[in-house]
Backbone and ligand atoms as CSV (ligand in chain L), in Angstrom:
chain,resi,resn,atom,element,x,y,z
A,1,MET,N,N,0.847,-1.210,0.000
A,1,MET,CA,C,0.000,0.000,0.000
A,1,MET,C,C,0.877,1.254,0.000
A,2,GLN,N,N,0.413,2.299,-0.687
A,2,GLN,CA,C,1.209,3.538,-0.777
A,2,GLN,C,C,1.317,4.244,0.572
A,3,ARG,N,N,2.480,4.815,0.858
A,3,ARG,CA,C,2.663,5.518,2.120
A,3,ARG,C,C,1.910,6.839,2.092
A,4,MET,N,N,1.355,7.196,3.241
A,4,MET,CA,C,0.656,8.489,3.343
A,4,MET,C,C,1.630,9.646,3.252
A,5,GLN,N,N,1.233,10.693,2.525
A,5,GLN,CA,C,2.020,11.925,2.436
A,5,GLN,C,C,1.378,12.936,3.397
A,6,VAL,N,N,2.120,13.317,4.404
A,6,VAL,CA,C,1.544,14.153,5.460
A,6,VAL,C,C,2.350,15.444,5.637
A,7,VAL,N,N,1.621,16.548,5.751
A,7,VAL,CA,C,2.261,17.841,6.033
A,7,VAL,C,C,2.148,18.115,7.534
A,8,VAL,N,N,3.277,18.396,8.165
A,8,VAL,CA,C,3.283,18.750,9.588
A,8,VAL,C,C,3.424,20.268,9.682
A,9,ILE,N,N,2.339,20.939,10.087
A,9,ILE,CA,C,2.367,22.407,10.187
A,9,ILE,C,C,2.747,22.791,11.612
A,10,LEU,N,N,3.781,23.600,11.726
A,10,LEU,CA,C,4.258,24.033,13.042
A,10,LEU,C,C,3.705,25.430,13.347
A,11,GLY,N,N,2.950,25.519,14.419
A,11,GLY,CA,C,2.274,26.771,14.753
A,11,GLY,C,C,3.104,27.769,15.538
A,12,SER,N,N,4.370,27.454,15.779
A,12,SER,CA,C,5.248,28.400,16.472
A,12,SER,C,C,6.405,28.768,15.556
A,13,ILE,N,N,6.804,30.036,15.581
A,13,ILE,CA,C,7.966,30.432,14.782
A,13,ILE,C,C,9.161,30.746,15.680
A,14,SER,N,N,9.046,30.381,16.957
A,14,SER,CA,C,10.167,30.613,17.878
A,14,SER,C,C,11.269,29.585,17.631
A,15,GLU,N,N,12.502,30.063,17.608
A,15,GLU,CA,C,13.644,29.167,17.384
A,15,GLU,C,C,13.720,28.094,18.478
A,16,GLU,N,N,13.416,28.502,19.711
A,16,GLU,CA,C,13.536,27.589,20.862
A,16,GLU,C,C,12.201,26.923,21.201
A,17,SER,N,N,11.298,26.912,20.259
A,17,SER,CA,C,9.935,26.449,20.521
A,17,SER,C,C,9.843,25.025,21.052
A,18,ASN,N,N,9.013,24.851,22.063
A,18,ASN,CA,C,8.707,23.502,22.557
A,18,ASN,C,C,7.927,22.703,21.520
A,19,ASN,N,N,7.048,23.384,20.811
A,19,ASN,CA,C,6.269,22.677,19.784
A,19,ASN,C,C,7.126,22.296,18.586
A,20,LYS,N,N,8.191,23.057,18.366
A,20,LYS,CA,C,9.145,22.660,17.326
A,20,LYS,C,C,9.804,21.337,17.730
A,21,LYS,N,N,10.144,21.218,19.009
A,21,LYS,CA,C,10.708,19.946,19.486
A,21,LYS,C,C,9.704,18.811,19.272
A,22,LEU,N,N,8.447,19.100,19.588
A,22,LEU,CA,C,7.411,18.076,19.413
A,22,LEU,C,C,7.249,17.707,17.936
A,23,ALA,N,N,7.249,18.716,17.070
A,23,ALA,CA,C,7.104,18.441,15.629
A,23,ALA,C,C,8.282,17.589,15.145
A,24,HIS,N,N,9.486,17.929,15.565
A,24,HIS,CA,C,10.653,17.155,15.140
A,24,HIS,C,C,10.624,15.743,15.715
A,25,TYR,N,N,10.118,15.633,16.923
A,25,TYR,CA,C,9.984,14.304,17.516
A,25,TYR,C,C,9.032,13.450,16.661
A,26,ILE,N,N,7.913,14.038,16.255
A,26,ILE,CA,C,6.936,13.322,15.414
A,26,ILE,C,C,7.583,12.949,14.069
A,27,LEU,N,N,8.295,13.902,13.475
A,27,LEU,CA,C,8.927,13.644,12.168
A,27,LEU,C,C,9.906,12.480,12.256
A,28,ASN,N,N,10.582,12.374,13.360
A,28,ASN,CA,C,11.586,11.323,13.511
A,28,ASN,C,C,10.958,9.988,13.928
A,29,ARG,N,N,10.099,10.026,14.924
A,29,ARG,CA,C,9.592,8.765,15.488
A,29,ARG,C,C,8.686,7.996,14.507
A,30,TYR,N,N,7.941,8.747,13.678
A,30,TYR,CA,C,6.964,8.052,12.827
A,30,TYR,C,C,7.379,8.017,11.356
A,31,LYS,N,N,8.664,8.221,11.107
A,31,LYS,CA,C,9.112,8.306,9.704
A,31,LYS,C,C,8.968,6.979,8.958
A,32,ASP,N,N,8.890,5.868,9.694
A,32,ASP,CA,C,8.694,4.584,9.015
A,32,ASP,C,C,7.223,4.334,8.675
A,33,LEU,N,N,6.336,5.143,9.245
A,33,LEU,CA,C,4.899,4.915,9.051
A,33,LEU,C,C,4.298,5.776,7.944
A,34,MET,N,N,4.925,6.949,7.697
A,34,MET,CA,C,4.382,7.856,6.673
A,34,MET,C,C,5.481,8.815,6.217
A,35,ASP,N,N,5.287,9.420,5.046
A,35,ASP,CA,C,6.219,10.449,4.554
A,35,ASP,C,C,5.731,11.790,5.079
A,36,MET,N,N,6.608,12.512,5.776
A,36,MET,CA,C,6.191,13.783,6.373
A,36,MET,C,C,7.046,14.943,5.878
A,37,HIS,N,N,6.382,16.077,5.732
A,37,HIS,CA,C,7.040,17.306,5.276
A,37,HIS,C,C,6.747,18.386,6.314
A,38,LEU,N,N,7.783,18.997,6.860
A,38,LEU,CA,C,7.575,20.053,7.861
A,38,LEU,C,C,7.279,21.384,7.168
A,39,MET,N,N,6.178,22.008,7.553
A,39,MET,CA,C,5.821,23.322,7.003
A,39,MET,C,C,5.947,24.360,8.115
A,40,THR,N,N,6.905,25.273,7.958
A,40,THR,CA,C,7.064,26.349,8.941
A,40,THR,C,C,6.396,27.613,8.401
A,41,LEU,N,N,6.000,28.472,9.306
A,41,LEU,CA,C,5.170,29.611,8.903
A,41,LEU,C,C,5.913,30.943,8.988
A,42,ASN,N,N,7.219,30.885,9.228
A,42,ASN,CA,C,8.026,32.098,9.430
A,42,ASN,C,C,7.918,33.091,8.276
A,43,ASP,N,N,7.854,32.594,7.044
A,43,ASP,CA,C,7.978,33.487,5.885
A,43,ASP,C,C,6.656,33.804,5.193
A,44,LEU,N,N,5.562,33.321,5.783
A,44,LEU,CA,C,4.254,33.614,5.153
A,44,LEU,C,C,3.888,35.078,5.391
A,45,PRO,N,N,3.517,35.813,4.339
A,45,PRO,CA,C,3.056,37.192,4.565
A,45,PRO,C,C,1.715,37.187,5.292
A,46,MET,N,N,1.358,38.324,5.836
A,46,MET,CA,C,0.046,38.439,6.472
A,46,MET,C,C,-1.039,38.364,5.400
A,47,TYR,N,N,-2.116,37.662,5.720
A,47,TYR,CA,C,-3.219,37.558,4.769
A,47,TYR,C,C,-3.768,38.954,4.449
A,48,ASN,N,N,-3.980,39.183,3.167
A,48,ASN,CA,C,-4.565,40.448,2.721
A,48,ASN,C,C,-5.352,40.151,1.457
A,49,GLU,N,N,-6.632,40.437,1.487
A,49,GLU,CA,C,-7.494,40.121,0.347
A,49,GLU,C,C,-6.993,40.797,-0.937
A,50,ASP,N,N,-6.314,41.925,-0.796
A,50,ASP,CA,C,-5.795,42.645,-1.977
A,50,ASP,C,C,-4.768,41.814,-2.740
A,51,LEU,N,N,-4.143,40.850,-2.043
A,51,LEU,CA,C,-3.091,40.044,-2.695
A,51,LEU,C,C,-3.662,38.822,-3.416
A,52,GLU,N,N,-4.960,38.622,-3.299
A,52,GLU,CA,C,-5.525,37.386,-3.857
A,52,GLU,C,C,-5.460,37.328,-5.382
A,53,SER,N,N,-5.442,38.499,-6.025
A,53,SER,CA,C,-5.408,38.502,-7.498
A,53,SER,C,C,-4.030,38.089,-8.015
A,54,SER,N,N,-2.973,38.294,-7.241
A,54,SER,CA,C,-1.650,37.756,-7.616
A,54,SER,C,C,-0.987,37.215,-6.353
A,55,LEU,N,N,-1.298,35.963,-6.077
A,55,LEU,CA,C,-0.877,35.344,-4.813
A,55,LEU,C,C,0.640,35.326,-4.665
A,56,PRO,N,N,1.166,35.617,-3.474
A,56,PRO,CA,C,2.596,35.452,-3.234
A,56,PRO,C,C,3.008,34.001,-3.524
A,57,GLU,N,N,4.202,33.838,-4.091
A,57,GLU,CA,C,4.679,32.500,-4.498
A,57,GLU,C,C,4.606,31.495,-3.354
A,58,ILE,N,N,5.003,31.932,-2.168
A,58,ILE,CA,C,5.043,31.005,-1.029
A,58,ILE,C,C,3.631,30.507,-0.685
A,59,VAL,N,N,2.652,31.363,-0.872
A,59,VAL,CA,C,1.274,30.945,-0.586
A,59,VAL,C,C,0.841,29.892,-1.605
A,60,LYS,N,N,1.168,30.151,-2.879
A,60,LYS,CA,C,0.828,29.166,-3.937
A,60,LYS,C,C,1.494,27.832,-3.620
A,61,GLU,N,N,2.782,27.911,-3.273
A,61,GLU,CA,C,3.560,26.692,-3.010
A,61,GLU,C,C,2.967,25.920,-1.830
A,62,TYR,N,N,2.687,26.625,-0.742
A,62,TYR,CA,C,2.153,25.954,0.452
A,62,TYR,C,C,0.772,25.342,0.174
A,63,LYS,N,N,-0.045,26.080,-0.571
A,63,LYS,CA,C,-1.374,25.544,-0.866
A,63,LYS,C,C,-1.267,24.274,-1.711
A,64,ASN,N,N,-0.328,24.283,-2.662
A,64,ASN,CA,C,-0.141,23.081,-3.491
A,64,ASN,C,C,0.351,21.901,-2.667
A,65,ILE,N,N,1.263,22.167,-1.750
A,65,ILE,CA,C,1.793,21.080,-0.906
A,65,ILE,C,C,0.657,20.470,-0.083
A,66,ILE,N,N,-0.167,21.325,0.487
A,66,ILE,CA,C,-1.272,20.822,1.312
A,66,ILE,C,C,-2.295,20.091,0.450
A,67,ARG,N,N,-2.615,20.689,-0.686
A,67,ARG,CA,C,-3.641,20.078,-1.549
A,67,ARG,C,C,-3.223,18.688,-1.996
A,68,SER,N,N,-1.940,18.518,-2.262
A,68,SER,CA,C,-1.517,17.200,-2.766
A,68,SER,C,C,-1.173,16.214,-1.646
A,69,SER,N,N,-1.355,16.621,-0.403
A,69,SER,CA,C,-1.061,15.695,0.705
A,69,SER,C,C,-2.277,14.818,1.018
A,70,ASP,N,N,-2.016,13.754,1.787
A,70,ASP,CA,C,-3.109,12.871,2.226
A,70,ASP,C,C,-3.624,13.261,3.606
A,71,GLY,N,N,-2.931,14.174,4.266
A,71,GLY,CA,C,-3.346,14.573,5.601
A,71,GLY,C,C,-2.396,15.591,6.189
A,72,VAL,N,N,-2.850,16.181,7.272
A,72,VAL,CA,C,-2.081,17.251,7.918
A,72,VAL,C,C,-2.016,16.962,9.418
A,73,ILE,N,N,-0.844,17.199,9.992
A,73,ILE,CA,C,-0.718,17.181,11.453
A,73,ILE,C,C,-0.369,18.605,11.871
A,74,ILE,N,N,-1.210,19.198,12.706
A,74,ILE,CA,C,-0.928,20.556,13.191
A,74,ILE,C,C,-0.376,20.458,14.608
A,75,VAL,N,N,0.815,21.011,14.800
A,75,VAL,CA,C,1.450,21.013,16.118
A,75,VAL,C,C,1.500,22.469,16.566
A,76,THR,N,N,0.756,22.775,17.609
A,76,THR,CA,C,0.596,24.207,17.924
A,76,THR,C,C,0.691,24.545,19.404
A,77,PRO,N,N,1.254,25.707,19.706
A,77,PRO,CA,C,1.153,26.235,21.063
A,77,PRO,C,C,-0.232,26.830,21.313
A,78,GLU,N,N,-0.450,27.221,22.562
A,78,GLU,CA,C,-1.635,28.023,22.912
A,78,GLU,C,C,-1.148,29.416,23.293
A,79,TYR,N,N,-1.701,30.423,22.624
A,79,TYR,CA,C,-1.403,31.813,22.996
A,79,TYR,C,C,-2.700,32.454,23.473
A,80,ASN,N,N,-2.731,32.866,24.704
A,80,ASN,CA,C,-3.900,33.564,25.251
A,80,ASN,C,C,-5.210,32.843,24.928
A,81,HIS,N,N,-5.183,31.556,25.238
A,81,HIS,CA,C,-6.357,30.681,25.123
A,81,HIS,C,C,-6.803,30.408,23.699
A,82,SER,N,N,-5.942,30.695,22.731
A,82,SER,CA,C,-6.307,30.360,21.354
A,82,SER,C,C,-5.050,29.958,20.589
A,83,ILE,N,N,-5.197,29.851,19.255
A,83,ILE,CA,C,-4.016,29.487,18.460
A,83,ILE,C,C,-3.200,30.743,18.150
A,84,PRO,N,N,-1.900,30.601,17.920
A,84,PRO,CA,C,-1.078,31.751,17.566
A,84,PRO,C,C,-1.545,32.390,16.255
A,85,GLY,N,N,-1.326,33.703,16.156
A,85,GLY,CA,C,-1.713,34.430,14.945
A,85,GLY,C,C,-1.087,33.860,13.688
A,86,VAL,N,N,0.146,33.385,13.772
A,86,VAL,CA,C,0.794,32.860,12.552
A,86,VAL,C,C,0.042,31.656,11.995
A,87,LEU,N,N,-0.501,30.852,12.890
A,87,LEU,CA,C,-1.234,29.667,12.428
A,87,LEU,C,C,-2.585,30.079,11.843
A,88,LYS,N,N,-3.253,30.996,12.522
A,88,LYS,CA,C,-4.542,31.475,12.005
A,88,LYS,C,C,-4.334,32.126,10.638
A,89,ASN,N,N,-3.260,32.883,10.516
A,89,ASN,CA,C,-2.930,33.547,9.250
A,89,ASN,C,C,-2.756,32.524,8.124
A,90,ALA,N,N,-2.029,31.454,8.421
A,90,ALA,CA,C,-1.801,30.413,7.405
A,90,ALA,C,C,-3.128,29.779,6.995
A,91,ILE,N,N,-3.946,29.454,7.983
A,91,ILE,CA,C,-5.223,28.795,7.667
A,91,ILE,C,C,-6.104,29.746,6.857
A,92,ASP,N,N,-6.050,31.030,7.175
A,92,ASP,CA,C,-6.830,32.007,6.398
A,92,ASP,C,C,-6.399,31.978,4.920
A,93,TRP,N,N,-5.097,31.966,4.669
A,93,TRP,CA,C,-4.627,31.847,3.277
A,93,TRP,C,C,-5.153,30.567,2.635
A,94,PHE,N,N,-5.049,29.455,3.370
A,94,PHE,CA,C,-5.407,28.151,2.779
A,94,PHE,C,C,-6.903,28.046,2.497
A,95,SER,N,N,-7.682,28.934,3.159
A,95,SER,CA,C,-9.146,28.834,3.047
A,95,SER,C,C,-9.697,29.604,1.847
A,96,ARG,N,N,-8.828,30.302,1.124
A,96,ARG,CA,C,-9.310,31.208,0.088
A,96,ARG,C,C,-8.985,30.691,-1.309
A,97,GLY,N,N,-9.717,31.206,-2.316
A,97,GLY,CA,C,-9.464,30.810,-3.702
A,97,GLY,C,C,-9.699,29.314,-3.856
A,98,LYS,N,N,-8.714,28.647,-4.460
A,98,LYS,CA,C,-8.798,27.187,-4.571
A,98,LYS,C,C,-8.459,26.622,-3.194
A,99,ARG,N,N,-9.480,26.270,-2.430
A,99,ARG,CA,C,-9.300,25.957,-1.010
A,99,ARG,C,C,-8.448,24.705,-0.812
A,100,ALA,N,N,-7.459,24.831,0.055
A,100,ALA,CA,C,-6.440,23.783,0.148
A,100,ALA,C,C,-6.779,22.672,1.138
A,101,MET,N,N,-7.661,22.947,2.078
A,101,MET,CA,C,-7.822,21.973,3.175
A,101,MET,C,C,-9.158,21.229,3.161
A,102,VAL,N,N,-9.928,21.423,2.107
A,102,VAL,CA,C,-11.259,20.804,2.065
A,102,VAL,C,C,-11.165,19.275,2.156
A,103,ARG,N,N,-11.860,18.714,3.101
A,103,ARG,CA,C,-11.898,17.256,3.374
A,103,ARG,C,C,-10.517,16.682,3.711
A,104,LYS,N,N,-9.620,17.529,4.137
A,104,LYS,CA,C,-8.280,17.059,4.494
A,104,LYS,C,C,-8.324,16.517,5.917
A,105,PRO,N,N,-7.876,15.272,6.115
A,105,PRO,CA,C,-7.815,14.743,7.481
A,105,PRO,C,C,-6.726,15.458,8.289
A,106,VAL,N,N,-7.085,15.881,9.496
A,106,VAL,CA,C,-6.146,16.651,10.321
A,106,VAL,C,C,-6.033,16.046,11.719
A,107,MET,N,N,-4.804,15.812,12.136
A,107,MET,CA,C,-4.523,15.450,13.534
A,107,MET,C,C,-3.943,16.684,14.216
A,108,ILE,N,N,-4.297,16.875,15.485
A,108,ILE,CA,C,-3.832,18.058,16.216
A,108,ILE,C,C,-3.045,17.619,17.446
A,109,ALA,N,N,-1.911,18.281,17.675
A,109,ALA,CA,C,-1.149,18.047,18.904
A,109,ALA,C,C,-0.596,19.385,19.362
A,110,GLY,N,N,-0.422,19.515,20.667
A,110,GLY,CA,C,0.136,20.775,21.159
A,110,GLY,C,C,0.761,20.610,22.520
A,111,ALA,N,N,1.752,21.473,22.776
A,111,ALA,CA,C,2.449,21.443,24.058
A,111,ALA,C,C,2.461,22.841,24.644
A,112,SER,N,N,2.224,22.917,25.947
A,112,SER,CA,C,2.300,24.225,26.605
A,112,SER,C,C,2.977,24.070,27.961
A,113,THR,N,N,3.432,25.204,28.471
A,113,THR,CA,C,4.035,25.191,29.795
A,113,THR,C,C,2.953,25.189,30.864
A,114,GLY,N,N,1.717,25.394,30.454
A,114,GLY,CA,C,0.607,25.463,31.406
A,114,GLY,C,C,0.035,24.089,31.719
A,115,MET,N,N,-1.020,24.113,32.547
A,115,MET,CA,C,-1.647,22.881,33.055
A,115,MET,C,C,-2.508,22.186,32.003
A,116,LEU,N,N,-3.061,22.974,31.068
A,116,LEU,CA,C,-4.076,22.396,30.184
A,116,LEU,C,C,-3.536,21.963,28.833
A,117,GLY,N,N,-2.235,22.138,28.633
A,117,GLY,CA,C,-1.596,21.553,27.445
A,117,GLY,C,C,-2.211,21.932,26.114
A,118,THR,N,N,-2.612,23.186,25.964
A,118,THR,CA,C,-3.194,23.737,24.720
A,118,THR,C,C,-4.650,23.317,24.451
A,119,ALA,N,N,-5.334,22.837,25.503
A,119,ALA,CA,C,-6.716,22.357,25.302
A,119,ALA,C,C,-7.627,23.441,24.726
A,120,ARG,N,N,-7.461,24.657,25.231
A,120,ARG,CA,C,-8.364,25.725,24.768
A,120,ARG,C,C,-8.039,26.122,23.335
A,121,ALA,N,N,-6.751,26.187,23.013
A,121,ALA,CA,C,-6.358,26.511,21.629
A,121,ALA,C,C,-6.887,25.438,20.677
A,122,GLN,N,N,-6.817,24.203,21.094
A,122,GLN,CA,C,-7.249,23.113,20.201
A,122,GLN,C,C,-8.756,23.134,19.987
A,123,MET,N,N,-9.507,23.558,21.009
A,123,MET,CA,C,-10.957,23.688,20.810
A,123,MET,C,C,-11.245,24.753,19.751
A,124,HIS,N,N,-10.530,25.867,19.838
A,124,HIS,CA,C,-10.697,26.913,18.818
A,124,HIS,C,C,-10.283,26.408,17.450
A,125,LEU,N,N,-9.173,25.669,17.438
A,125,LEU,CA,C,-8.668,25.180,16.150
A,125,LEU,C,C,-9.696,24.266,15.484
A,126,ARG,N,N,-10.320,23.406,16.269
A,126,ARG,CA,C,-11.342,22.515,15.692
A,126,ARG,C,C,-12.500,23.333,15.109
A,127,GLN,N,N,-12.852,24.417,15.792
A,127,GLN,CA,C,-13.924,25.302,15.300
A,127,GLN,C,C,-13.504,25.934,13.960
A,128,ILE,N,N,-12.267,26.375,13.894
A,128,ILE,CA,C,-11.764,27.027,12.675
A,128,ILE,C,C,-11.718,26.027,11.515
A,129,LEU,N,N,-11.251,24.823,11.805
A,129,LEU,CA,C,-11.145,23.800,10.750
A,129,LEU,C,C,-12.515,23.452,10.186
A,130,ASN,N,N,-13.539,23.641,11.018
A,130,ASN,CA,C,-14.908,23.305,10.628
A,130,ASN,C,C,-15.589,24.423,9.823
A,131,SER,N,N,-14.927,25.552,9.632
A,131,SER,CA,C,-15.548,26.667,8.905
A,131,SER,C,C,-15.683,26.314,7.424
A,132,GLY,N,N,-16.576,27.020,6.751
A,132,GLY,CA,C,-16.850,26.693,5.344
A,132,GLY,C,C,-15.616,26.767,4.460
A,133,GLY,N,N,-14.822,27.819,4.624
A,133,GLY,CA,C,-13.646,27.996,3.770
A,133,GLY,C,C,-12.591,26.937,4.003
A,134,VAL,N,N,-12.512,26.459,5.214
A,134,VAL,CA,C,-11.476,25.470,5.532
A,134,VAL,C,C,-12.025,24.063,5.266
A,135,SER,N,N,-13.139,23.726,5.911
A,135,SER,CA,C,-13.809,22.426,5.700
A,135,SER,C,C,-12.866,21.233,5.782
A,136,ALA,N,N,-11.918,21.306,6.700
A,136,ALA,CA,C,-11.066,20.139,6.957
A,136,ALA,C,C,-11.804,19.213,7.916
A,137,ILE,N,N,-11.292,18.013,8.086
A,137,ILE,CA,C,-11.932,17.071,9.003
A,137,ILE,C,C,-10.929,16.727,10.097
A,138,ALA,N,N,-11.244,17.163,11.316
A,138,ALA,CA,C,-10.331,16.896,12.434
A,138,ALA,C,C,-10.601,15.505,13.003
A,139,LEU,N,N,-9.538,14.786,13.270
A,139,LEU,CA,C,-9.652,13.455,13.878
A,139,LEU,C,C,-10.452,13.579,15.181
A,140,PRO,N,N,-11.595,12.886,15.260
A,140,PRO,CA,C,-12.415,13.015,16.475
A,140,PRO,C,C,-11.691,12.407,17.685
A,141,GLY,N,N,-11.977,12.947,18.868
A,141,GLY,CA,C,-11.301,12.468,20.082
A,141,GLY,C,C,-9.813,12.692,19.935
A,142,ASN,N,N,-9.017,11.772,20.435
A,142,ASN,CA,C,-7.561,11.791,20.176
A,142,ASN,C,C,-6.940,13.170,20.400
A,143,GLU,N,N,-7.111,13.689,21.574
A,143,GLU,CA,C,-6.622,15.036,21.881
A,143,GLU,C,C,-5.243,14.957,22.538
A,144,VAL,N,N,-4.235,15.424,21.816
A,144,VAL,CA,C,-2.859,15.366,22.343
A,144,VAL,C,C,-2.560,16.693,23.037
A,145,PHE,N,N,-2.786,16.703,24.354
A,145,PHE,CA,C,-2.529,17.895,25.170
A,145,PHE,C,C,-1.286,17.622,26.010
A,146,ILE,N,N,-0.166,18.190,25.658
A,146,ILE,CA,C,1.060,17.974,26.442
A,146,ILE,C,C,1.252,19.168,27.377
A,147,ASN,N,N,0.922,18.950,28.656
A,147,ASN,CA,C,1.028,20.065,29.607
A,147,ASN,C,C,2.406,20.065,30.280
A,148,ASN,N,N,2.683,21.086,31.037
A,148,ASN,CA,C,3.971,21.202,31.764
A,148,ASN,C,C,5.130,20.713,30.903
A,149,VAL,N,N,5.201,21.233,29.710
A,149,VAL,CA,C,6.095,20.662,28.692
A,149,VAL,C,C,7.570,20.712,29.093
A,150,SER,N,N,7.938,21.645,29.936
A,150,SER,CA,C,9.358,21.770,30.321
A,150,SER,C,C,9.875,20.489,30.977
A,151,ASP,N,N,8.956,19.719,31.592
A,151,ASP,CA,C,9.379,18.468,32.265
A,151,ASP,C,C,9.406,17.280,31.307
A,152,LYS,N,N,8.953,17.470,30.082
A,152,LYS,CA,C,8.701,16.286,29.241
A,152,LYS,C,C,9.718,16.069,28.135
A,153,PHE,N,N,10.563,17.070,27.895
A,153,PHE,CA,C,11.635,16.919,26.904
A,153,PHE,C,C,12.972,17.069,27.618
A,154,ASP,N,N,13.985,16.339,27.145
A,154,ASP,CA,C,15.322,16.534,27.718
A,154,ASP,C,C,16.036,17.677,26.990
A,155,ALA,N,N,17.272,17.933,27.385
A,155,ALA,CA,C,18.010,19.074,26.828
A,155,ALA,C,C,18.260,18.919,25.332
A,156,ASP,N,N,18.245,17.676,24.848
A,156,ASP,CA,C,18.479,17.447,23.414
A,156,ASP,C,C,17.183,17.440,22.597
A,157,GLY,N,N,16.074,17.748,23.252
A,157,GLY,CA,C,14.810,17.825,22.522
A,157,GLY,C,C,14.097,16.490,22.365
A,158,ASN,N,N,14.519,15.485,23.155
A,158,ASN,CA,C,13.828,14.190,23.096
A,158,ASN,C,C,12.675,14.162,24.084
A,159,LEU,N,N,11.544,13.658,23.623
A,159,LEU,CA,C,10.412,13.457,24.521
A,159,LEU,C,C,10.779,12.309,25.454
A,160,ILE,N,N,10.700,12.547,26.767
A,160,ILE,CA,C,11.178,11.530,27.712
A,160,ILE,C,C,10.066,11.043,28.642
A,161,HIS,N,N,8.854,11.520,28.424
A,161,HIS,CA,C,7.743,11.146,29.307
A,161,HIS,C,C,7.008,9.964,28.677
A,162,GLN,N,N,7.226,8.780,29.231
A,162,GLN,CA,C,6.758,7.552,28.585
A,162,GLN,C,C,5.239,7.511,28.343
A,163,PRO,N,N,4.407,7.917,29.323
A,163,PRO,CA,C,2.959,7.892,29.044
A,163,PRO,C,C,2.588,8.777,27.850
A,164,THR,N,N,3.281,9.910,27.698
A,164,THR,CA,C,3.002,10.786,26.556
A,164,THR,C,C,3.429,10.114,25.250
A,165,ILE,N,N,4.579,9.448,25.284
A,165,ILE,CA,C,5.059,8.752,24.077
A,165,ILE,C,C,4.053,7.668,23.667
A,166,SER,N,N,3.606,6.879,24.637
A,166,SER,CA,C,2.670,5.786,24.315
A,166,SER,C,C,1.362,6.349,23.765
A,167,PHE,N,N,0.898,7.434,24.372
A,167,PHE,CA,C,-0.360,8.032,23.912
A,167,PHE,C,C,-0.205,8.565,22.480
A,168,LEU,N,N,0.905,9.236,22.235
A,168,LEU,CA,C,1.166,9.775,20.892
A,168,LEU,C,C,1.239,8.637,19.865
A,169,ASP,N,N,1.891,7.556,20.220
A,169,ASP,CA,C,1.960,6.387,19.321
A,169,ASP,C,C,0.551,5.945,18.934
A,170,GLN,N,N,-0.324,5.879,19.929
A,170,GLN,CA,C,-1.693,5.411,19.690
A,170,GLN,C,C,-2.447,6.394,18.795
A,171,VAL,N,N,-2.295,7.679,19.074
A,171,VAL,CA,C,-3.020,8.689,18.294
A,171,VAL,C,C,-2.541,8.693,16.840
A,172,VAL,N,N,-1.244,8.589,16.639
A,172,VAL,CA,C,-0.719,8.582,15.261
A,172,VAL,C,C,-1.240,7.350,14.523
A,173,SER,N,N,-1.253,6.230,15.201
A,173,SER,CA,C,-1.774,5.011,14.582
A,173,SER,C,C,-3.265,5.184,14.225
A,174,ASN,N,N,-4.020,5.777,15.146
A,174,ASN,CA,C,-5.445,6.037,14.876
A,174,ASN,C,C,-5.603,6.983,13.680
A,175,PHE,N,N,-4.739,7.996,13.632
A,175,PHE,CA,C,-4.812,8.994,12.556
A,175,PHE,C,C,-4.578,8.331,11.199
A,176,ILE,N,N,-3.558,7.504,11.113
A,176,ILE,CA,C,-3.232,6.882,9.825
A,176,ILE,C,C,-4.387,5.996,9.351
A,177,GLU,N,N,-4.895,5.181,10.268
A,177,GLU,CA,C,-5.991,4.271,9.905
A,177,GLU,C,C,-7.232,5.057,9.454
A,178,TRP,N,N,-7.559,6.097,10.219
A,178,TRP,CA,C,-8.751,6.913,9.946
A,178,TRP,C,C,-8.589,7.725,8.656
A,179,ALA,N,N,-7.405,8.329,8.467
A,179,ALA,CA,C,-7.177,9.163,7.281
A,179,ALA,C,C,-7.271,8.320,6.013
A,180,LYS,N,N,-6.793,7.087,6.076
A,180,LYS,CA,C,-6.881,6.216,4.895
A,180,LYS,C,C,-8.335,5.980,4.520
A,181,LYS,N,N,-9.178,5.814,5.529
A,181,LYS,CA,C,-10.621,5.612,5.249
A,181,LYS,C,C,-11.217,6.882,4.638
A,182,ILE,N,N,-10.866,8.037,5.189
A,182,ILE,CA,C,-11.408,9.301,4.656
A,182,ILE,C,C,-10.996,9.475,3.188
A,183,ASN,N,N,-9.769,9.097,2.884
A,183,ASN,CA,C,-9.241,9.334,1.537
A,183,ASN,C,C,-9.637,8.249,0.528
A,184,SER,N,N,-10.223,7.158,1.035
A,184,SER,CA,C,-10.479,6.031,0.105
A,184,SER,C,C,-11.745,6.278,-0.731
L,1,LIG,C1,C,1.873,35.344,23.933
L,1,LIG,C2,C,1.830,34.099,24.767
L,1,LIG,C3,C,0.631,33.666,25.278
L,1,LIG,C4,C,0.561,32.483,26.015
L,1,LIG,N1,N,-0.641,32.020,26.427
L,1,LIG,C5,C,-0.744,30.784,26.972
L,1,LIG,C6,C,-2.019,30.223,27.247
L,1,LIG,O1,O,-3.051,30.805,27.016
L,1,LIG,N2,N,-2.056,28.981,27.767
L,1,LIG,C7,C,-0.912,28.257,28.038
L,1,LIG,O2,O,-1.010,27.126,28.495
L,1,LIG,N3,N,0.310,28.779,27.791
L,1,LIG,C8,C,0.420,30.027,27.269
L,1,LIG,N4,N,1.647,30.554,26.988
L,1,LIG,C9,C,2.845,29.810,27.365
L,1,LIG,C10,C,3.182,28.794,26.284
L,1,LIG,O3,O,2.547,27.580,26.609
L,1,LIG,C11,C,4.690,28.556,26.216
L,1,LIG,O4,O,5.380,29.762,26.003
L,1,LIG,C12,C,5.012,27.588,25.088
L,1,LIG,O5,O,6.347,27.159,25.225
L,1,LIG,C13,C,4.804,28.245,23.713
L,1,LIG,O6,O,5.012,27.322,22.704
L,1,LIG,P1,P,6.343,27.323,21.823
L,1,LIG,O7,O,7.497,27.167,22.791
L,1,LIG,O8,O,6.198,26.148,20.943
L,1,LIG,O9,O,6.427,28.617,21.074
L,1,LIG,C14,C,1.737,31.748,26.273
L,1,LIG,C15,C,2.957,32.218,25.770
L,1,LIG,C16,C,2.999,33.358,25.010
L,1,LIG,C17,C,4.325,33.830,24.446
């Protein structure tokens, strides 16, 4: 069977980001299960309807990458109880013109230094994914909330909290099985 092509969107543009560590951990640990491409949002311009008539090259490129993928994994921090502006900005671009995320299977994971592990941001994200322009399909249940993240990675960026690793393994496995059904 053909391997799934998955885009991993990183919702933080911080060099020292905890979610960057999580995204890299996912890219490494599950590389035998699917082909993954890391999408960073550092260079995306701010969404502006005036630019829609001649889309910036990077927007065209990112939309094509997403459109031709079999699924998306969004790894995001929580900023002030919601998703970071850079992630919302990217989704706004993807929702316009030839919409890039329609019926795209999406898995969500997030890490925060707080107690709730991005739970509130992920609730907002699910709402956004469900909007008409986006119309992506978020994996039901399977909520990867990594709280108190400073205790869960070592200095080299390895996830060292075994219950979190086991849970992530299960969610990724669920995502692959479910996404294949959505795409079939
Ligand atoms: C602007 C800002 C807002 C934040 N708001 C929240 C929040 O609402 N909930 C939370 O758990 N952590 C919050 N934090 C702390 C983040 O969980 C923590 O900085 C995390 O490491 C950010 O993810 P990153 O390292 O991947 O960029 C906030 C941090 C910043 C910079």
